[in-house]
C-alpha positions as CSV (number, residue, x, y, z in Angstrom):
1,M,-94.5,0.3,-7.6
2,D,-90.8,0.7,-7.8
3,S,-89.0,-0.7,-4.7
4,N,-86.7,2.3,-4.5
5,K,-89.7,4.6,-4.2
6,I,-91.2,2.5,-1.5
7,K,-88.0,2.6,0.4
8,D,-87.8,6.3,0.0
9,L,-91.4,6.7,1.2
10,A,-90.6,4.6,4.3
11,I,-87.6,6.8,5.2
12,R,-89.6,10.0,4.7
13,H,-92.6,8.9,6.9
14,V,-91.0,6.7,9.6
15,E,-91.9,9.2,12.4
16,K,-95.5,9.1,11.4
17,V,-95.6,5.3,11.4
18,I,-94.1,5.2,14.9
19,L,-96.6,7.8,16.2
20,A,-99.5,5.8,14.8
21,I,-98.3,2.6,16.4
22,F,-97.9,4.4,19.8
23,A,-101.5,5.8,19.5
24,V,-103.0,2.4,18.8
25,V,-101.2,0.7,21.8
26,S,-102.3,3.5,24.1
27,A,-105.9,3.2,23.1
28,F,-105.8,-0.6,23.7
29,L,-104.4,-0.1,27.3
30,V,-107.1,2.4,28.1
31,Y,-109.8,0.0,26.9
32,Q,-108.4,-2.8,29.1
33,A,-108.4,-0.5,32.2
34,M,-112.0,0.4,31.7
35,Q,-112.9,-3.2,31.8
36,L,-111.5,-3.7,35.5
37,P,-114.0,-3.7,38.4
38,E,-114.4,-0.7,40.7
39,F,-112.7,-0.7,44.2
40,T,-114.3,2.3,45.7
41,Q,-116.7,0.1,47.9
42,E,-115.3,-1.4,51.2
43,P,-115.0,-5.2,51.1
44,T,-117.5,-6.6,53.6
45,R,-115.6,-9.8,54.3
46,L,-112.3,-8.0,55.1
47,R,-114.2,-5.6,57.5
48,D,-115.7,-8.5,59.4
49,D,-112.4,-10.3,59.8
50,A,-110.7,-7.2,61.2
51,T,-113.5,-6.6,63.7
52,R,-113.3,-10.2,64.9
53,V,-109.5,-10.1,65.4
54,K,-109.8,-6.8,67.4
55,N,-112.4,-8.3,69.7
56,E,-110.2,-11.3,70.4
57,V,-107.2,-9.2,71.3
58,D,-109.3,-7.0,73.7
59,D,-110.6,-10.0,75.6
60,D,-109.0,-10.9,79.0
61,H,-106.9,-14.0,78.7
62,T,-105.3,-13.9,82.2
63,D,-106.9,-17.1,83.4
64,A,-105.6,-19.0,80.5
65,I,-102.0,-17.7,80.9
66,I,-101.5,-17.6,84.7
67,P,-102.8,-20.5,86.6
68,E,-104.5,-20.0,90.0
69,R,-102.0,-19.9,92.8
70,E,-102.3,-22.0,96.0
71,A,-101.9,-20.3,99.4
72,L,-98.7,-21.3,101.1
73,A,-98.4,-21.7,104.9
74,I,-95.2,-19.8,105.9
75,D,-94.0,-19.1,109.4
76,I,-92.6,-15.6,109.0
77,V,-91.1,-15.4,112.5
78,E,-89.3,-18.7,112.2
79,R,-88.0,-17.8,108.7
80,T,-86.7,-14.5,110.0
81,K,-84.8,-16.2,112.9
82,R,-83.1,-18.4,110.4
83,T,-82.0,-15.5,108.3
84,I,-80.3,-13.8,111.2
85,K,-78.7,-16.9,112.6
86,P,-74.9,-16.9,112.1
87,V,-73.6,-19.4,109.6
88,D,-71.2,-21.9,110.8
89,I,-68.0,-21.2,108.9
90,K,-66.8,-24.8,109.0
91,V,-70.1,-26.1,107.7
92,G,-71.4,-23.3,105.5
93,Y,-68.3,-22.4,103.7
94,A,-66.4,-25.7,103.7
95,Q,-66.9,-26.3,100.0
96,I,-66.4,-22.7,98.9
97,A,-63.1,-21.9,97.3
98,P,-61.4,-18.7,98.7
99,W,-61.2,-15.5,96.6
100,I,-58.0,-14.9,94.8
101,E,-57.2,-11.2,94.2
102,V,-55.5,-10.6,91.0
103,E,-53.1,-7.6,91.2
104,R,-53.9,-4.9,88.8
105,N,-51.0,-4.0,86.5
106,D,-50.4,-0.2,86.7
107,S,-46.7,-0.3,85.8
108,F,-47.4,1.7,82.7
109,K,-49.2,4.4,84.6
110,R,-47.6,7.7,85.5
111,R,-47.1,8.0,89.3
112,D,-46.0,10.9,91.4
113,P,-42.2,10.7,92.0
114,E,-41.1,10.6,95.6
115,L,-39.2,13.7,96.7
116,F,-36.5,13.8,99.4
117,A,-35.7,16.5,101.9
118,P,-32.4,18.5,101.9
119,L,-29.7,17.1,104.0
120,K,-27.4,18.5,106.7
121,L,-28.5,22.1,106.8
122,Q,-25.6,24.2,108.1
123,M,-25.9,27.8,109.2
124,K,-23.1,30.3,109.8
125,S,-23.2,33.9,111.0
126,V,-21.1,36.3,108.9
127,I,-20.0,39.9,109.3
128,G,-17.8,41.6,106.8
129,T,-17.5,44.3,104.1
130,M,-19.1,43.8,100.7
131,A,-19.4,45.9,97.6
132,I,-22.7,47.5,96.6
133,R,-23.9,49.8,93.9
134,S,-23.8,53.6,94.3
135,K,-24.7,56.5,92.0
136,D,-21.8,58.7,93.0
137,G,-19.3,56.2,94.3
138,E,-18.4,58.3,97.4
139,Y,-17.9,57.1,100.9
140,D,-16.3,58.5,104.0
141,L,-13.4,56.1,104.2
142,A,-12.0,57.3,100.9
143,K,-11.8,60.9,102.3
144,L,-9.4,60.0,105.1
145,E,-5.7,60.9,104.9
146,P,-3.2,58.3,103.8
147,A,-1.6,56.4,106.7
148,D,1.8,57.3,108.0
149,P,4.6,55.1,106.7
150,I,5.9,52.4,109.0
151,V,9.5,52.8,109.9
152,V,11.4,49.8,111.1
153,E,14.5,50.9,112.9
154,E,17.6,48.8,112.3
155,K,19.5,47.8,115.4
156,K,23.0,49.3,114.9
157,E,24.7,47.0,117.3
158,R,24.0,44.0,115.2
159,P,26.2,43.5,112.1
160,R,24.5,43.6,108.7
161,R,23.8,40.2,107.4
162,S,24.4,39.3,103.8
163,S,21.6,36.6,103.8
164,R,18.9,36.9,101.3
165,R,16.3,35.4,103.6
166,G,13.1,37.3,103.9
167,R,13.2,37.1,107.7
168,G,15.9,37.7,110.3
169,M,17.4,35.0,112.5
170,A,16.0,34.0,115.8
171,G,15.9,37.0,118.1
172,D,15.6,39.6,115.4
173,E,12.1,40.6,116.6
174,G,10.4,43.3,114.6
175,M,13.3,43.5,112.1
176,Y,13.8,42.5,108.5
177,G,17.0,40.7,107.6
178,E,17.0,41.6,103.9
179,E,20.1,43.0,102.4
180,M,19.6,46.7,101.8
181,S,22.9,47.4,100.0
182,G,21.0,47.6,96.6
183,M,19.0,50.6,97.6
184,M,21.6,53.2,96.4
185,G,21.3,56.9,97.3
186,M,19.2,56.2,100.4
187,D,20.0,57.4,103.9
188,E,20.9,54.9,106.5
189,D,17.8,55.8,108.5
190,M,15.5,55.1,105.5
191,S,16.8,51.6,104.9
192,G,14.2,50.1,107.2
193,M,11.2,51.8,105.7
194,M,9.0,49.0,104.3
195,G,5.6,48.8,102.7
196,M,6.1,51.8,100.4
197,E,6.0,52.0,96.7
198,M,9.5,53.1,95.6
199,S,8.8,53.9,91.9
200,G,8.6,57.6,91.3
201,M,10.1,58.5,94.7
202,M,13.5,59.5,93.4
203,G,13.9,62.6,91.2
204,P,16.5,63.0,88.5
205,E,19.0,64.4,91.0
206,G,18.4,61.6,93.5
207,S,16.1,63.7,95.7
208,M,12.7,62.5,97.1
209,A,9.8,63.3,94.8
210,G,7.1,62.7,97.4
211,A,5.8,60.0,99.8
212,A,4.1,57.0,98.3
213,V,0.7,55.8,99.4
214,R,0.7,52.7,101.5
215,R,-1.3,49.9,99.9
216,L,-2.0,46.4,100.9
217,D,-0.5,43.7,98.8
218,P,-3.4,42.3,96.6
219,K,-2.4,38.8,97.5
220,N,-3.4,39.5,101.1
221,K,-6.9,40.8,100.3
222,Y,-8.3,37.4,101.3
223,S,-11.1,37.4,98.7
224,L,-11.2,36.3,95.0
225,Y,-13.7,39.1,94.1
226,S,-12.4,41.8,91.8
227,V,-14.0,45.2,92.1
228,P,-15.4,46.4,88.8
229,A,-14.7,50.0,87.7
230,T,-18.3,50.7,86.8
231,L,-21.7,49.0,87.0
232,T,-25.1,49.5,85.3
233,D,-28.1,50.9,86.9
234,F,-30.9,48.5,86.1
235,K,-33.6,51.2,86.5
236,T,-32.1,53.9,84.3
237,G,-29.3,52.2,82.4
238,G,-26.9,54.8,83.8
239,V,-23.4,54.2,85.2
240,M,-23.0,53.3,88.8
241,K,-19.9,52.8,91.0
242,P,-19.1,50.3,93.7
243,V,-18.8,51.4,97.3
244,P,-18.1,49.3,100.5
245,T,-20.7,48.5,103.1
246,V,-20.9,46.4,106.3
247,A,-22.9,43.3,105.7
248,R,-24.2,41.2,108.5
249,F,-26.1,38.0,107.7
250,I,-26.7,34.3,108.4
251,A,-25.7,32.0,105.5
252,G,-27.1,28.6,105.0
253,T,-26.0,25.6,102.9
254,A,-27.5,22.2,102.5
255,A,-27.2,19.2,100.1
256,L,-30.2,18.2,98.0
257,P,-30.1,14.4,97.2
258,H,-30.3,15.1,93.4
259,K,-29.4,11.5,92.3
260,A,-32.1,10.0,94.5
261,I,-34.7,12.4,93.2
262,Y,-33.6,11.8,89.6
263,E,-33.9,8.0,90.0
264,S,-37.3,8.4,91.6
265,F,-38.5,10.3,88.5
266,S,-37.2,7.5,86.3
267,K,-38.8,4.8,88.4
268,S,-42.2,6.5,88.5
269,L,-42.3,7.7,84.9
270,A,-39.9,5.8,82.6
271,D,-42.4,3.0,81.9
272,S,-45.3,5.3,80.9
273,S,-46.4,5.4,77.3
274,N,-45.5,9.1,76.8
275,Y,-42.2,9.3,78.7
276,R,-40.5,12.6,77.8
277,P,-37.2,12.9,79.8
278,E,-35.8,15.6,77.6
279,D,-38.3,18.3,78.5
280,R,-40.7,17.2,81.3
281,D,-39.9,13.9,83.1
282,T,-36.6,14.7,84.8
283,P,-36.2,16.9,87.9
284,K,-36.3,20.6,87.1
285,Y,-35.9,22.6,90.3
286,W,-37.8,25.9,90.4
287,N,-37.6,27.4,93.9
288,F,-36.6,27.1,97.5
289,Q,-38.3,28.2,100.7
290,V,-36.6,29.1,104.0
291,Q,-38.3,29.2,107.4
292,R,-36.8,30.5,110.6
293,A,-37.8,30.0,114.3
294,D,-36.7,31.9,117.4
295,V,-35.2,29.5,120.0
296,T,-33.9,32.2,122.4
297,D,-36.4,31.3,125.1
298,K,-37.2,27.7,124.1
299,S,-35.7,24.6,122.8
300,V,-36.1,23.1,119.3
301,D,-38.2,20.3,120.7
302,Q,-40.7,22.9,122.0
303,L,-41.3,24.5,118.6
304,A,-44.8,24.4,117.2
305,E,-45.7,24.8,113.5
306,G,-46.8,28.4,114.1
307,D,-43.3,29.3,115.4
308,W,-41.8,29.0,111.9
309,V,-41.6,32.3,110.0
310,D,-41.3,32.4,106.2
311,R,-38.0,34.1,105.1
312,K,-36.8,35.1,101.7
313,D,-37.1,32.8,98.7
314,R,-35.3,32.6,95.4
315,E,-37.1,35.6,93.9
316,F,-36.0,38.0,96.7
317,H,-32.4,36.8,96.6
318,M,-32.2,37.3,92.8
319,K,-33.7,40.7,93.0
320,I,-31.4,41.9,95.7
321,A,-28.4,40.5,94.0
322,A,-29.2,42.1,90.7
323,I,-30.1,45.5,92.0
324,L,-28.0,46.0,95.1
325,W,-24.8,43.9,94.9
326,A,-21.8,45.2,92.9
327,G,-21.5,41.9,91.0
328,T,-20.8,38.6,92.7
329,A,-17.7,36.8,94.0
330,P,-16.2,34.0,91.9
331,E,-17.8,30.6,92.5
332,L,-16.0,27.9,94.4
333,V,-18.3,25.0,93.7
334,P,-18.1,23.2,90.4
335,V,-21.0,23.5,88.0
336,D,-21.8,19.8,88.4
337,Y,-23.1,20.4,91.8
338,R,-24.9,23.7,91.3
339,D,-28.3,24.8,90.1
340,D,-29.0,28.4,89.3
341,L,-32.4,28.1,91.0
342,L,-31.1,26.6,94.2
343,T,-27.5,27.8,94.6
344,M,-27.5,31.5,95.2
345,W,-24.6,33.6,94.0
346,I,-21.8,34.5,96.5
347,P,-22.0,38.1,97.7
348,P,-19.1,40.4,96.6
349,M,-17.2,40.2,99.9
350,L,-14.2,42.4,100.3
351,M,-11.2,41.4,102.4
352,E,-13.1,38.4,103.6
353,D,-12.7,34.6,103.2
354,Y,-16.1,33.6,102.0
355,S,-15.3,29.9,101.6
356,G,-16.5,29.3,105.2
357,F,-20.2,30.0,104.3
358,A,-20.1,29.2,100.5
359,L,-19.1,25.6,100.7
360,H,-20.7,22.5,102.2
361,P,-18.9,19.3,103.4
362,M,-21.0,17.0,101.3
363,I,-20.3,18.9,98.1
364,P,-17.0,18.2,96.3
365,M,-14.8,21.0,95.1
366,L,-13.7,19.0,92.0
367,T,-15.8,18.2,89.0
368,K,-17.0,14.7,88.3
369,L,-14.4,14.4,85.5
370,E,-11.6,15.4,87.8
371,L,-12.8,12.9,90.4
372,K,-12.8,10.2,87.8
373,A,-9.3,11.3,86.8
374,L,-8.1,10.7,90.4
375,E,-9.2,7.1,90.1
376,K,-7.3,6.8,86.8
377,P,-4.4,9.2,86.8
378,E,-3.5,8.5,83.2
379,T,-6.8,10.1,82.1
380,I,-6.5,13.6,80.7
381,V,-9.2,15.8,82.2
382,E,-10.6,18.6,80.2
383,D,-13.7,20.2,81.7
384,P,-14.7,23.2,79.7
385,W,-17.6,23.9,81.9
386,K,-15.7,24.3,85.1
387,R,-14.4,27.8,84.4
388,L,-17.5,29.0,82.5
389,G,-19.2,31.9,84.1
390,E,-17.1,31.8,87.3
391,G,-16.5,35.5,87.5
392,G,-18.8,38.3,88.7
393,I,-22.0,37.8,86.9
394,F,-23.2,41.4,86.7
395,E,-20.0,42.9,85.4
396,G,-20.3,44.7,82.1
397,I,-24.1,44.4,81.9
398,D,-25.8,46.9,79.6
399,I,-29.5,46.6,80.4
400,K,-31.7,49.7,80.3
401,R,-34.9,49.6,82.3
402,T,-37.5,52.1,83.2
403,D,-38.5,49.8,86.1
404,V,-37.2,46.7,87.8
405,N,-39.1,43.5,87.3
406,L,-37.6,40.3,88.7
407,N,-39.0,38.4,85.8
408,E,-36.9,40.5,83.5
409,V,-33.6,40.4,85.4
410,G,-30.9,38.8,83.4
411,R,-27.1,38.4,83.2
412,E,-24.6,37.7,80.5
413,G,-22.7,34.5,80.4
414,G,-25.2,32.1,81.9
415,M,-27.4,34.1,84.3
416,M,-31.1,33.4,84.7
417,M,-33.3,34.9,82.0
418,E,-36.6,34.9,83.9
419,S,-39.6,34.9,81.6
420,G,-41.9,32.4,83.3
421,Y,-39.6,29.5,82.5
422,Q,-36.0,28.7,83.4
423,M,-33.0,30.0,81.4
424,N,-33.5,30.3,77.6
425,S,-35.4,27.0,77.2
426,P,-39.2,27.3,76.9
427,F,-39.6,24.3,79.2
428,G,-36.8,24.9,81.8
429,F,-33.6,23.0,82.2
430,A,-33.9,19.9,80.0
431,G,-31.8,16.9,79.2
432,V,-31.1,13.4,80.3
433,E,-28.2,12.9,82.7
434,E,-26.3,9.7,82.3
435,D,-24.5,10.1,85.6
436,P,-26.5,12.5,87.9
437,S,-24.5,14.1,90.6
438,N,-25.2,12.8,94.1
439,Y,-26.1,16.2,95.5
440,K,-26.9,19.7,94.4
441,L,-25.9,22.6,96.6
442,I,-28.6,24.8,98.2
443,R,-27.3,28.1,99.3
444,F,-29.2,31.1,100.7
445,F,-28.8,34.1,103.0
446,D,-30.8,35.8,105.7
447,F,-29.4,39.4,105.7
448,D,-30.0,42.0,108.4
449,Y,-32.1,44.3,106.3
450,S,-33.6,46.1,109.3
451,S,-34.1,49.3,107.4
452,F,-36.9,47.8,105.2
453,D,-37.6,44.3,106.5
454,N,-39.2,44.0,109.9
455,L,-38.6,40.2,109.9
456,S,-34.8,40.5,109.6
457,P,-32.8,38.6,112.2
458,K,-32.2,40.6,115.4
459,P,-28.9,40.8,117.3
460,G,-28.8,38.8,120.5
461,R,-31.5,36.3,119.3
462,K,-30.9,32.6,118.6
463,Y,-32.5,31.1,115.5
464,V,-32.9,27.7,113.8
465,Y,-33.7,27.3,110.1
466,R,-35.2,24.8,107.8
467,V,-35.4,24.7,104.0
468,R,-37.3,22.9,101.3
469,V,-37.1,22.8,97.4
470,S,-39.8,22.8,94.7
471,V,-39.7,20.7,91.6
472,K,-41.8,21.2,88.4
473,D,-44.6,18.7,88.6
474,P,-44.2,16.2,85.7
475,N,-47.8,15.2,85.9
476,F,-49.1,18.8,86.0
477,P,-46.4,20.9,84.3
478,D,-46.5,24.7,84.0
479,N,-46.9,24.4,80.2
480,P,-50.4,23.0,79.3
481,L,-48.9,21.7,76.0
482,L,-46.9,19.2,78.0
483,Q,-49.9,18.0,80.1
484,P,-49.9,14.1,80.1
485,A,-53.1,12.5,78.9
486,A,-55.5,11.6,81.8
487,K,-55.6,7.9,80.7
488,T,-51.8,7.6,81.3
489,L,-52.0,8.7,85.0
490,H,-52.1,6.4,87.9
491,P,-55.4,6.7,89.9
492,D,-53.7,8.5,92.8
493,A,-52.0,10.9,90.4
494,Y,-55.2,11.4,88.4
495,D,-57.2,12.4,91.5
496,R,-54.5,14.9,92.5
497,V,-54.1,16.4,89.0
498,S,-57.9,16.6,88.5
499,E,-58.2,18.7,91.6
500,L,-55.3,21.0,90.5
501,Q,-56.9,21.4,87.1
502,A,-60.2,22.4,88.6
503,K,-58.5,25.0,90.8
504,A,-56.7,26.4,87.8
505,E,-59.9,26.7,85.8
506,K,-61.7,28.3,88.7
507,K,-58.9,31.0,89.0
508,Y,-58.8,31.6,85.3
509,A,-62.5,31.9,84.8
510,P,-62.7,35.6,85.8
511,E,-59.8,36.4,83.5
512,R,-61.4,34.5,80.6
513,A,-64.7,36.4,81.2
514,K,-62.8,39.8,80.9
515,G,-61.3,38.7,77.7
516,T,-57.7,39.0,79.0
517,R,-54.7,37.8,77.1
518,R,-53.2,36.2,80.2
519,S,-52.6,32.5,79.8
520,I,-54.0,29.8,82.0
521,S,-50.4,28.8,82.6
522,E,-50.1,31.6,85.1
523,F,-52.8,30.0,87.3
524,R,-51.4,26.5,87.3
525,D,-50.0,25.3,90.6
526,F,-47.1,23.3,89.0
527,E,-44.7,23.2,92.0
528,R,-44.3,20.0,94.1
529,W,-42.3,20.6,97.3
530,T,-39.8,18.3,99.0
531,P,-40.3,17.7,102.8
532,W,-38.7,20.2,105.1
533,S,-35.1,19.6,106.1
534,E,-34.2,18.9,109.7
535,P,-33.8,22.1,111.8
536,S,-30.3,23.5,111.9
537,A,-28.2,24.1,114.9
538,P,-29.0,27.4,116.7
539,V,-27.2,30.4,115.3
540,S,-27.1,34.2,116.0
541,L,-26.1,37.3,114.2
542,P,-22.4,38.1,114.9
543,T,-21.5,41.2,116.9
544,E,-19.5,44.1,115.4
545,N,-16.4,43.2,117.4
546,T,-14.0,40.5,116.3
547,V,-10.9,39.1,117.9
548,L,-7.8,37.6,116.2
549,A,-5.1,35.8,118.2
550,G,-1.4,36.3,117.4
551,P,1.9,35.0,118.9
552,V,2.0,34.0,122.6
553,V,4.9,34.8,124.9
554,P,4.8,32.1,127.6
555,P,5.5,33.0,131.3
556,S,9.1,33.0,132.4
557,I,9.5,29.9,134.7
558,K,12.1,29.8,137.4
559,T,12.9,27.0,139.8
560,L,13.2,27.5,143.5
561,N,14.9,24.8,145.7
562,F,13.1,24.5,149.0
563,R,13.8,21.7,151.4
564,N,15.3,19.5,148.7
565,R,12.4,20.1,146.5
566,S,12.3,22.0,143.1
567,I,9.4,24.3,143.0
568,P,8.7,26.1,139.7
569,Y,7.2,29.6,139.8
570,A,6.4,32.1,137.2
571,K,8.3,35.4,137.2
572,S,6.0,36.9,134.6
573,E,2.5,36.1,133.3
574,P,1.9,34.9,129.8
575,T,1.1,37.6,127.1
576,V,-0.4,37.4,123.7
577,K,-0.5,39.8,120.8
578,M,-4.1,40.2,119.6
579,V,-5.9,42.3,117.0
580,V,-9.3,43.5,118.1
581,S,-11.5,45.2,115.6
582,K,-15.0,46.5,115.0
583,F,-17.0,47.0,111.9
584,D,-17.7,50.7,111.6
585,A,-21.0,51.3,109.9
586,A,-20.1,54.9,109.1
587,L,-16.7,54.0,107.5
588,R,-18.1,50.8,106.1
589,T,-15.0,48.8,107.0
590,R,-13.1,47.0,109.8
591,V,-11.2,49.2,112.2
592,P,-8.4,47.2,113.7
593,M,-6.1,47.8,116.8
594,Q,-3.3,45.7,118.2
595,I,-3.3,44.8,121.9
596,D,-0.8,43.1,124.1
597,A,-3.1,41.1,126.4
598,T,-2.7,39.2,129.6
599,E,-5.2,37.0,131.4
600,G,-8.0,39.3,132.6
601,T,-7.5,41.9,129.9
602,V,-10.7,43.5,128.6
603,L,-10.2,43.9,124.8
604,S,-11.0,47.5,124.5
605,K,-8.7,50.3,123.3
606,T,-8.6,54.0,122.5
607,A,-5.8,55.5,120.4
608,E,-5.0,58.8,118.8
609,S,-5.0,57.1,115.5
610,T,-5.0,53.7,113.8
611,D,-4.5,52.4,110.4
612,V,-7.5,51.1,108.4
613,I,-7.7,49.4,105.0
614,D,-9.9,50.7,102.2
615,P,-11.3,47.4,101.0
616,L,-12.0,48.7,97.5
617,T,-8.7,50.3,96.7
618,L,-6.6,48.5,99.3
619,E,-5.1,51.8,100.3
620,I,-4.2,52.2,104.0
621,K,-5.8,55.2,105.6
622,K,-5.2,57.0,108.9
623,L,-8.2,57.1,111.3
624,P,-7.8,59.7,114.1
625,N,-9.4,59.3,117.5
626,A,-10.0,55.6,117.2
627,K,-11.9,53.8,119.8
628,I,-13.1,50.2,120.2
629,S,-15.5,49.4,123.0
630,N,-15.5,45.7,123.6
631,R,-16.6,43.8,126.7
632,S,-14.8,40.6,125.6
633,T,-12.3,39.4,128.2
634,V,-9.2,37.1,128.0
635,I,-9.7,34.2,130.5
636,A,-6.7,32.1,129.8
637,I,-3.6,32.0,127.5
638,D,-1.8,28.8,126.5
639,G,1.1,28.0,124.0
640,G,4.2,29.7,122.9
641,N,6.6,27.2,124.4
642,P,9.3,25.7,122.1
643,L,8.3,22.3,120.7
644,A,10.0,19.5,122.6
645,I,10.4,17.4,119.4
646,V,12.9,19.8,117.8
647,S,16.0,21.5,119.2
648,S,15.4,24.9,117.5
649,D,13.6,27.7,119.3
650,D,12.0,28.9,116.1
651,L,9.3,26.3,116.2
652,K,6.8,26.9,119.0
653,E,3.5,25.7,120.2
654,P,0.6,27.6,118.6
655,G,-1.1,30.0,120.9
656,N,-4.6,29.5,122.2
657,V,-6.7,32.2,123.9
658,L,-9.9,31.5,125.9
659,I,-12.2,34.5,125.6
660,F,-15.4,35.4,127.3
661,K,-17.1,37.2,124.4
662,D,-19.3,40.2,124.7
663,N,-22.4,38.1,123.7
664,G,-21.9,35.9,126.7
665,E,-20.3,32.9,124.9
666,L,-17.0,31.3,125.5
667,D,-14.7,31.0,122.5
668,V,-11.2,29.9,121.8
669,S,-9.1,31.9,119.4
670,N,-6.2,29.9,117.8
671,E,-3.0,31.5,116.5
672,V,-2.9,29.1,113.5
673,D,-6.6,29.6,112.5
674,D,-6.2,33.4,112.7
675,L,-2.7,33.6,111.2
676,Q,-3.5,35.2,107.8
677,P,-6.1,37.8,109.0
678,Y,-4.0,38.6,112.0
679,R,-0.9,39.3,109.8
680,I,-3.1,41.4,107.5
681,Y,-4.6,43.7,110.1
682,S,-1.5,43.9,112.3
683,F,0.5,44.9,109.2
684,A,3.0,42.3,110.2
685,D,4.7,42.2,106.8
686,E,5.4,45.9,106.8
687,K,6.7,45.7,110.4
688,G,9.0,42.8,109.5
689,E,7.4,40.5,112.0
């Protein structure tokens, strides 16, 4: 057979060949399996072995494992006595080494910073005129007639002096020594008329065009506050106008040891693993709290904790200032030593020197850069922050509200924007201070708001105050996103924070159940409070009556020779010029009168009319039927004599007046201390005095 055909046949039938081989192998394997023995019957030997082993396991082998115990003769009573017998320390522990306690290293754990109380709390009673908001801007004082001009009669017997000095020579009492020759076209009798605005008085033919309104020189208004023309109504967004009102309050200032608190934060937190000084781990002040106690009938040492009454905090102060005050007075304290949440703004006082209650002796009036410049005079100081936002903070505000919410009150140019946090930062005031200020100024007020506040201070009562400050808790911050990890807290701090966390969760649970959108941040008690300051000195609200001392005329002393002895005697008693005034609640201003007083004079007076100053416009008005009822009495008068160290009679000893005040206190009025307000309210410049 041809090989090619065989090869072709193999290729065509290869599948059949493979199938045949597979069938033969399968048949062989089946045959082999059929030859194996059957295993369906249980092997007898295996069954017997298993039964035997089971029986051996079930048998009790205790005797083989545990030997029989012998009974021991033990005297239980004797053994008990030995156990309760004290061990001789010298014998029993002579060879035992003492325990050595290894101190645990918690330096990297977050502790609670120590907080320090405010220092040197000072209180001062204040009465004066301040500007508040009004819808119509009307007040009774503005409706009074202008005051009559003051005419200073020139003494004809004295020759006219050509001196340009602003005052006459010694002896020209009540006269001006200015040269009047430049006032052309005026009658001789008019040459002494002072304090009048001359522009517009002369017509084209030289005739008088009308009397001018007397007005106080703005440099004498005694206050840096500038009255705004209009203000904004926070409720409606409408236009409001300023009006004067009589404000009576007790002001408080204290120095918070800021640098000590800052260093305490650094000491307690700087070594922790998650130290964040930029937004959490530096002092961020949040609030202050004021308490007052009545000590009219008891001493400070007799006060109990229940005698202290809570007064207004930061929230109330901010709301009153934003809604009621007509702006604020310019600040006197540099920004280095202020904090918007501790240093309340200065009320818009009119015609009043507010430095007495706005400053504190421990707080500098120069910035830190300026103080450094004093150490190195060659240094050029440029402090752009000093003048920032120093003016009235509510002037020019355009905020339209349908209601007033303290958390929405704001101001332009650096005022608080309350939205649950401080300022515009989501975490409050932040930042690392390279050179923290030693102190921050705490300033607050306790106003006499008797019309809507039953706890307002009462006239005639004596009070002491104390204050404390809250700081945002760095270990339990208001923002849960800044909460430090529990493992980073010191055990003491951990226990405190755990308790606060549980309280917050408990308060928030009902809100969560209602499905509210309120955040748990609102329920976190994140404030840590400093200790209370020491109580202040007793203070009372001032009375409406005030007294200002002026020049003193000493008694005329003569000498009498009697039996070869020189005996001095007074031909006249000493006198003093004084300005007594009262704050009229209806007119909303101070009503002054001048009195020539002697020892024993009761400082009351009635007059047909007196001149009063409109504190808003500085116009001088005429008040008819003026009366001041004052029980204050002059007890003694001293001063006024020429100084012995100079030959001129122009320099004299300053006058001092001892006064028994209408509130039962003794007080000394000094001519030097009262010089500026005395000259203002006695119109001394206009009178040529």
